[in-house]
N, C-alpha and C positions, 0 to 999 in steps of 0.2 A: 337217430333215424335208422330204421331197418330197411335194407335193400331187398327187393325181390328179384333183382337181376343176378344171374350167375356171373361171378367175377373171380378171376384168378390173377395171381401175381407170381411171377417167376423171380425168385430171389437167388442170387448166386455169389460165390466167392471163388477166387482163383487161389490155388494152393500150390506152392513150389515143392511138390512131391509128385511122383508118378501116379497115374490113375490107378495102377495096380496096388500101390502102397495105400492110397487113400481108400480104395474100395475094400481092401482086406481089413483095415481098421474099422471103417464105418459100417461094414456089413455084419460085424460081430456084435450081436445085441448086448453082450456082456460089457462092451465098451460104452454103451449109451450114457451111463451116469457121468462119464468123464467129459462129455461134450454136449449132450442133448438135455440140458437142464429143464427144457420145456416138458420133458417126459418124467421128470423127477430125479431124485438123487440116488435112487437104488432100484435095480430091476433084478428079478430072479426068475429062473426057469421053473415052471410048475406044469407037469403033465404035457410037455411039448409046447407050452405057451410061455411068452415072456410077459411078466406082470410087474407093473410099477404101482405099489400100494400108495405111495405118498407123492403122486404127481400133483401139480397145481390144480388139476381137474378132478382129483380123487383117484380111486383105483382104476387103472386102465390096463388093457391087454394089447400088446403090440405083436403083430405078425408080419414078417417080411416075406417077399417073394423068394423063391429058391435062389441060392447063389448062382451067378451066371458070369459069362465073359463079356457082357455088354455094358457093365457099369450101372445096371438097374438096381436101385435100392428102394423101390416102391414098398410101402408098408401100409397096413391098416391099423388104426388105433380105435379100439372099442372103448367108448366112454362109459362112465357109471350108469348113464341113462339107457345103455344098450345100443345107442346110435354108434355106427361104425363110420369113421372118416378115412377116406383113401388119400394117401399122400404120395404123389409121384416125385421121385428123386433120381437124378442121374449124375454119374461121375463121368465127365467127358475129358478124354485125353487131349493134351495140347503140348506135344513134345515131351520134355522132361517134367512138365507140370500138368495140372488139370484144373478143370472148373467143376464145382459141385453146384447143381441147379436143383432147387427145391421149389415145387409149385404149391402154393397154398390156394385153397379154394374157399371162398366165402360161404359159410353155412347159412341156410335160409333165415335163421333167427338172429344172425349176428348183426349187431349195430356197427356203424362206421368205426366207433372207438374200439370195439372188440376185434374187428378185422385188422385194424391198425396195430393193436396190441399183439395179435397173433403173428403179424409180419415182423414186428420188433423182436419177438421171442425167437423166431426162426433165424433172423439175422444174427442175433446174439449167439445162438447155437452154432451156426456156420462159422462165425468168427472164432469161437472157442475151438472148433475142429481144426481150423487153419492154424491157430496158435499151437495146439498140441502137436500137430504133424510137422510143422515147420521147425519146431524146437527139438524134435526127436532126432 
């Protein structure tokens, strides 16, 4: 079933590291292969863009908002079709820990199963980020 409704899910993970530590690591696109397997196992910078050739979606281009002091990790992913998907992400301080919140938005053509799979991928990526940063 394909939904025509705009639907979002806010997926989050608490990480026992400071927001500054988490933001510093997650905002560096070179670190994406270590935790964001949904974008592929390798990214490289080409002409000011970050490109993942072997993502599960094919070749994608990732562009983050400029680094900031607000914990905003929003980024755009341009798919092989040319469609660009906006992904809001926040690192929210909570004392000596933080919460990372990733909002996924259902794309108009996405079936229930595809939207569920996208959510599962993001949860796995956030869980991997937590594991990496809490074990460091």
